[in-house]
C-alpha positions as CSV (number, residue, x, y, z in Angstrom):
1,M,177.1,135.7,160.3
2,D,175.5,132.9,162.2
3,R,171.7,132.6,161.8
4,E,169.5,133.0,164.8
5,R,168.4,129.7,166.3
6,L,164.6,129.3,166.2
7,V,163.1,126.3,168.0
8,V,159.5,125.4,167.5
9,V,158.0,123.0,170.0
10,G,155.0,121.3,168.4
11,A,154.9,119.7,165.0
12,G,151.2,119.9,164.2
13,M,149.1,121.9,161.8
14,A,149.8,125.3,163.3
15,S,153.5,124.6,163.4
16,L,153.6,123.5,159.8
17,R,151.7,126.6,158.6
18,L,154.2,128.8,160.5
19,L,157.1,127.0,158.6
20,E,155.4,127.6,155.3
21,E,154.8,131.2,156.1
22,L,158.4,131.6,157.2
23,K,159.6,130.2,153.9
24,A,157.7,132.9,152.2
25,A,158.5,135.8,154.6
26,C,162.2,135.3,155.4
27,P,163.7,132.2,153.8
28,G,167.0,131.2,155.4
29,R,166.9,133.8,158.1
30,Y,166.7,131.2,160.9
31,A,168.3,127.9,161.8
32,V,165.0,126.1,162.6
33,T,164.5,123.0,164.7
34,V,161.0,121.6,165.0
35,I,160.3,119.3,168.0
36,G,157.2,117.1,167.8
37,A,155.9,114.6,170.4
38,E,153.9,112.5,167.9
39,P,155.9,109.9,165.9
40,E,155.1,111.5,162.5
41,P,155.1,115.0,160.8
42,A,152.0,117.2,160.8
43,Y,148.8,115.6,159.4
44,N,145.3,116.8,158.9
45,R,143.4,116.4,162.1
46,V,140.2,117.7,160.5
47,L,140.0,114.4,158.6
48,L,140.3,112.1,161.6
49,S,136.6,111.4,161.6
50,S,136.8,110.5,157.9
51,L,139.7,108.2,158.7
52,L,137.6,106.5,161.4
53,A,134.6,106.2,159.1
54,G,136.8,104.7,156.3
55,E,136.1,107.6,154.1
56,A,139.8,108.8,154.1
57,S,143.1,107.0,154.1
58,D,146.4,107.7,155.9
59,E,147.6,109.3,152.6
60,D,144.7,111.7,152.6
61,L,145.7,113.0,156.0
62,A,149.3,113.6,155.0
63,F,150.6,117.2,154.4
64,R,154.4,117.5,153.9
65,D,156.8,114.6,154.0
66,R,160.1,114.6,155.9
67,A,161.9,115.4,152.7
68,W,160.1,118.8,152.4
69,Y,161.4,119.8,155.9
70,A,164.9,118.9,155.0
71,A,164.8,120.6,151.6
72,N,163.8,123.8,153.3
73,G,166.5,123.6,155.9
74,Y,164.1,122.7,158.8
75,R,165.4,120.1,161.2
76,L,162.4,117.9,162.2
77,L,162.4,115.7,165.3
78,T,159.4,113.4,165.9
79,G,158.5,111.2,168.8
80,A,160.5,113.6,170.9
81,P,158.4,115.2,173.6
82,A,159.8,118.4,175.2
83,Q,160.2,118.2,179.0
84,T,161.3,121.6,180.2
85,V,162.0,125.1,179.0
86,D,164.7,127.1,180.8
87,A,163.8,130.6,179.8
88,A,166.7,132.2,181.6
89,A,169.3,129.9,179.9
90,R,167.2,129.8,176.7
91,R,167.2,126.0,176.4
92,V,164.7,123.3,175.7
93,T,165.3,119.9,177.2
94,L,163.6,116.8,175.8
95,K,162.4,113.8,177.7
96,D,165.3,111.7,176.2
97,G,167.8,114.2,177.7
98,R,168.7,116.1,174.5
99,V,169.1,119.9,175.0
100,F,168.5,122.6,172.3
101,A,169.5,126.2,172.8
102,Y,167.4,128.9,171.1
103,D,167.5,132.6,170.4
104,R,163.7,132.6,169.8
105,L,161.2,129.9,170.8
106,V,157.8,129.2,169.5
107,L,155.4,127.0,171.5
108,A,152.8,125.4,169.3
109,T,151.9,122.6,171.7
110,G,148.2,122.4,170.9
111,S,145.6,121.0,173.3
112,E,144.9,117.8,175.1
113,A,141.6,115.8,175.3
114,I,139.7,116.2,178.6
115,R,139.3,112.9,180.4
116,L,136.5,112.8,182.9
117,P,137.6,111.4,186.3
118,L,134.8,108.8,186.4
119,P,135.0,105.5,188.3
120,G,136.2,102.9,185.8
121,A,137.9,105.4,183.5
122,H,141.1,103.4,183.7
123,L,139.7,100.5,181.6
124,S,141.4,100.0,178.3
125,Q,138.1,100.4,176.3
126,V,137.8,104.0,177.5
127,L,139.2,106.2,174.8
128,V,139.5,109.8,173.7
129,F,139.3,111.0,170.1
130,R,142.1,113.5,169.6
131,D,144.9,112.1,167.3
132,R,145.6,109.6,164.6
133,F,146.4,106.9,167.2
134,D,143.0,107.4,168.8
135,A,141.2,107.0,165.5
136,L,143.1,103.8,164.7
137,R,142.3,102.4,168.2
138,L,138.6,103.3,167.8
139,K,138.6,101.6,164.4
140,E,140.1,98.5,166.0
141,L,137.4,98.3,168.7
142,G,134.6,99.5,166.4
143,V,133.7,96.1,164.9
144,P,130.2,95.6,163.5
145,G,127.7,95.1,166.3
146,A,129.9,96.7,169.0
147,R,128.0,99.0,171.4
148,A,129.6,102.4,171.8
149,V,128.7,105.3,174.1
150,V,130.2,108.7,173.2
151,I,130.3,111.3,176.0
152,G,130.0,114.7,174.5
153,G,127.5,116.2,172.0
154,G,129.9,118.8,170.6
155,L,131.6,118.6,167.2
156,L,134.2,116.1,168.2
157,G,131.7,113.7,169.9
158,L,129.3,113.8,166.9
159,E,132.2,113.1,164.5
160,A,133.3,110.1,166.6
161,A,129.7,108.9,166.7
162,Y,129.2,109.1,163.0
163,G,132.5,107.3,162.3
164,L,131.5,104.5,164.7
165,V,128.1,104.2,163.1
166,K,129.7,103.9,159.7
167,L,131.8,101.0,161.1
168,G,128.5,99.2,162.1
169,C,128.5,100.0,165.8
170,A,125.4,100.8,167.8
171,V,126.1,104.3,169.1
172,T,124.5,106.5,171.8
173,V,125.7,110.0,172.4
174,V,125.5,111.3,176.0
175,H,125.5,115.0,176.5
176,L,125.2,117.1,179.6
177,M,123.3,119.9,177.9
178,D,119.8,119.6,176.5
179,K,120.9,120.4,172.9
180,L,123.8,119.5,170.6
181,M,126.6,121.9,169.8
182,E,125.2,124.5,172.2
183,R,128.0,126.9,171.5
184,Q,127.3,127.1,167.8
185,L,123.6,126.3,167.4
186,D,120.3,127.6,168.8
187,A,117.6,125.2,169.9
188,K,115.9,124.7,166.5
189,G,119.2,124.3,164.7
190,A,120.3,121.7,167.2
191,A,117.0,119.9,166.9
192,T,117.3,119.8,163.1
193,L,120.9,118.4,163.4
194,R,119.7,115.8,165.9
195,R,116.9,114.5,163.6
196,A,119.4,114.2,160.8
197,L,121.8,112.3,162.9
198,E,119.1,110.0,164.3
199,A,118.2,109.2,160.7
200,K,121.8,108.0,160.2
201,G,121.5,105.7,163.2
202,V,122.9,107.7,166.2
203,A,120.9,107.6,169.4
204,F,121.0,110.4,172.0
205,A,120.7,110.9,175.8
206,L,120.6,114.7,176.3
207,G,120.6,116.5,179.6
208,A,122.3,113.4,181.0
209,Q,125.1,113.3,183.6
210,S,127.8,110.6,183.2
211,K,128.3,109.0,186.7
212,A,130.4,105.9,186.3
213,I,131.8,103.4,183.9
214,V,130.5,99.9,184.6
215,G,132.8,96.9,184.4
216,E,135.5,95.2,186.4
217,T,138.1,94.2,183.9
218,R,136.5,95.6,180.7
219,V,133.8,98.2,179.9
220,E,130.2,96.9,180.2
221,G,128.3,100.2,180.3
222,L,127.9,103.8,181.4
223,E,125.8,104.6,184.4
224,L,124.0,108.0,184.2
225,G,123.1,110.3,187.1
226,S,119.5,109.1,186.8
227,G,120.6,105.5,187.6
228,E,120.0,104.3,184.1
229,I,122.8,102.1,182.7
230,L,123.6,102.3,178.9
231,P,125.2,99.0,177.8
232,A,128.5,99.5,176.1
233,D,131.6,97.7,174.9
234,M,133.5,100.9,174.6
235,I,133.3,104.5,175.9
236,V,134.6,107.5,174.0
237,M,135.2,110.7,176.0
238,A,134.8,113.6,173.5
239,C,133.8,116.3,175.9
240,G,136.3,118.9,175.1
241,V,139.9,119.9,175.1
242,R,142.1,122.1,177.2
243,P,145.2,124.1,176.1
244,N,148.4,122.2,176.5
245,A,150.1,125.0,178.3
246,A,151.9,123.1,181.0
247,L,155.4,123.5,179.4
248,G,155.1,127.3,179.2
249,R,153.5,127.6,182.5
250,A,156.3,125.6,184.2
251,A,158.8,128.0,182.5
252,G,157.2,130.9,184.3
253,L,155.2,132.3,181.3
254,A,152.0,134.2,182.1
255,A,149.0,132.0,181.6
256,N,145.3,131.8,182.2
257,R,143.5,129.0,180.3
258,G,146.3,129.3,177.7
259,L,149.6,131.0,177.4
260,L,148.9,134.8,177.3
261,V,150.1,136.4,174.0
262,D,150.0,139.9,172.6
263,D,149.1,140.9,169.1
264,A,152.5,139.8,167.8
265,L,151.9,136.4,169.5
266,R,154.6,137.2,172.0
267,T,154.3,135.7,175.5
268,S,155.4,137.4,178.7
269,D,159.0,136.5,177.7
270,E,160.0,138.6,174.7
271,R,161.9,135.7,173.1
272,I,159.1,133.2,173.4
273,F,156.0,133.1,171.2
274,A,152.9,130.9,171.2
275,L,150.2,130.2,168.6
276,G,147.3,127.9,168.0
277,E,145.3,126.0,170.7
278,C,147.9,126.6,173.5
279,A,147.7,130.4,173.2
280,E,145.3,132.8,174.7
281,H,144.8,136.1,172.9
282,R,142.7,138.9,174.3
283,G,141.0,136.4,176.6
284,V,140.1,133.9,173.8
285,V,141.5,130.4,173.3
286,Y,140.7,129.3,169.7
287,G,140.1,125.6,169.2
288,L,139.9,125.8,165.4
289,V,142.3,125.6,162.5
290,A,141.5,128.9,160.8
291,P,142.6,131.2,163.7
292,A,145.8,129.2,164.1
293,Y,146.6,129.7,160.4
294,E,146.0,133.5,160.8
295,Q,148.2,133.6,163.8
296,A,151.0,131.7,161.9
297,K,150.9,134.3,159.2
298,T,151.2,137.2,161.7
299,L,154.0,135.4,163.6
300,A,156.0,134.7,160.5
301,R,155.9,138.4,159.6
302,A,156.9,139.4,163.1
303,L,159.8,136.9,163.1
304,A,160.8,138.4,159.7
305,G,161.1,141.8,161.4
306,D,157.9,143.3,159.9
307,A,155.3,145.2,161.8
308,A,152.5,142.6,162.2
309,A,149.5,142.4,164.5
310,Y,146.9,139.7,165.0
311,G,143.5,141.3,165.8
312,G,141.6,138.1,166.6
313,T,139.4,135.9,164.4
314,L,135.6,136.0,163.9
315,L,134.5,132.7,165.3
316,S,132.8,130.5,162.8
317,T,132.1,126.8,162.1
318,N,131.7,125.6,158.5
319,L,131.9,121.9,158.0
320,K,130.0,118.7,157.7
321,V,129.1,117.3,161.1
322,S,128.7,113.6,160.5
323,G,127.7,114.2,156.9
324,V,125.3,117.0,157.6
325,S,126.4,120.6,156.6
326,V,126.5,122.9,159.5
327,F,127.6,126.6,159.5
328,S,127.5,129.1,162.4
329,A,129.1,132.5,162.8
330,G,128.6,135.5,165.0
331,A,125.6,135.8,167.3
332,I,123.4,132.7,167.6
333,E,120.6,134.4,169.7
334,A,119.0,137.8,169.0
335,E,119.3,140.7,171.4
336,D,116.7,143.4,172.0
337,G,116.1,145.4,168.8
338,D,117.5,142.7,166.5
339,E,115.6,141.3,163.6
340,T,115.5,137.5,163.2
341,I,114.9,135.8,159.8
342,V,114.2,132.1,159.9
343,L,113.6,129.6,157.1
344,S,112.9,126.0,158.3
345,D,112.1,122.9,156.3
346,P,112.0,120.0,158.8
347,G,111.0,117.5,156.1
348,H,114.3,118.1,154.2
349,G,116.4,118.7,157.3
350,C,117.2,122.3,156.5
351,Y,117.2,125.3,158.9
352,R,118.5,128.8,158.3
353,K,118.5,131.6,160.9
354,L,119.9,135.1,160.3
355,I,120.3,137.9,162.8
356,V,120.2,141.5,161.6
357,R,121.1,144.5,163.7
358,D,121.0,148.1,162.4
359,D,120.9,146.8,158.8
360,R,124.0,144.7,159.3
361,L,124.2,140.9,159.5
362,T,125.6,139.9,162.9
363,G,124.9,136.2,163.0
364,A,124.0,133.2,160.9
365,I,123.1,129.5,161.5
366,L,122.7,127.1,158.6
367,V,122.0,123.4,159.0
368,G,121.5,120.9,156.2
369,E,122.4,123.3,153.4
370,A,125.3,125.7,153.7
371,S,126.5,126.5,150.2
372,D,126.2,130.2,150.9
373,A,128.1,130.0,154.2
374,L,131.2,132.0,153.1
375,W,129.0,134.8,151.6
376,Y,127.2,135.2,155.0
377,L,130.6,135.1,156.8
378,D,131.9,137.9,154.6
379,L,128.8,140.0,155.3
380,I,129.3,139.5,159.1
381,A,133.0,140.2,159.0
382,S,132.7,143.3,156.9
383,G,129.9,144.9,158.9
384,A,128.7,146.4,155.7
385,P,125.1,147.8,155.5
386,L,122.8,145.2,153.8
387,G,120.8,147.8,151.9
388,P,118.9,146.2,149.0
389,L,120.2,142.7,149.9
390,R,118.1,142.8,153.1
391,D,114.8,141.7,151.4
392,D,116.2,138.6,149.8
393,L,118.9,137.8,152.3
394,A,117.4,134.6,153.6
395,F,117.3,133.0,150.1
396,G,121.1,133.1,149.6
397,R,123.7,134.8,147.5
398,G,122.5,133.9,144.0
399,F,118.9,135.1,144.7
400,A,119.9,138.3,146.7
401,L,122.4,139.5,144.2
402,A,120.2,138.8,141.2
403,A,117.2,140.6,142.7
């Protein structure tokens, strides 16, 4: 009996995790073809800022080599962007003209960096920070003494800024909002992070509108809405990403911000699935790795014929932002009736805020010291009553459990 043809468009982290889960859930059930636009197999995008800063090598970013795909019966095509999906004929056509028929199709096309349509944005020293090529290009331009302006004070912008500072650049971060990482941090947490990054050499222009890139043949600066011009030799646009849903949208799949999927990660076409940053589940598009991995596990079970449902992921951030530990999960601001517990030590760059509602932890922000992050995340996710843990909750797991 011929195996079903499974085509996966996208060869990034979500795609690779799906292949690993398929290997465990139903080895050999499908004849799998993986189509990737980038010239290499999946690599660890989480470490791109470390690659830029010189703290990680290309080898550190590597996951599975080509031999692994072949050994597991996966046909891997790289440097091969998909151009169209014909849902009626069940075919994927690549930009080079090759055509692949499928019985089931998975779209794992990720997201693309947002480029602001500013005057001067066409200059070659205006870059984004999204993939390995971007990191290498930034490293090329980021010579000691170079002046860099990063547009965007979210996670990606701060990571780019830190990497460029480590290379010896003079860096200013321009952010439209009046605080950093406004989706993950409250005002005091953001201020704590800002002070820590300023101590590392990053300058900031907050509440600032980017108006135009100055320069005729090369970047000379960034003009702000106030009229001020920040001198620059390079501009990095790190102001967000959008789901790369164009391929599915053109094929007639239902879409909003991303491709709409149900709890089995199925799109509006029963033979086509989507996961990761191109998918929208229950109104949410996740831009993080953990939800994509959870989706991959669910989708592998569904493709194996098991009953599987993805119920969504509790949004959390747990990482080092430019060398500073930052964790955020659940609510970041209290509602009426909530209790707020705050520990703040500005001298040591540490800030901790916990939100308690009806004896349950509903939100946590940690800046500067986040060793108990996963414990707090478990408490939020479980919704369990705090009980005797409540009195010592702010001091962390070791203290609260020993009390």
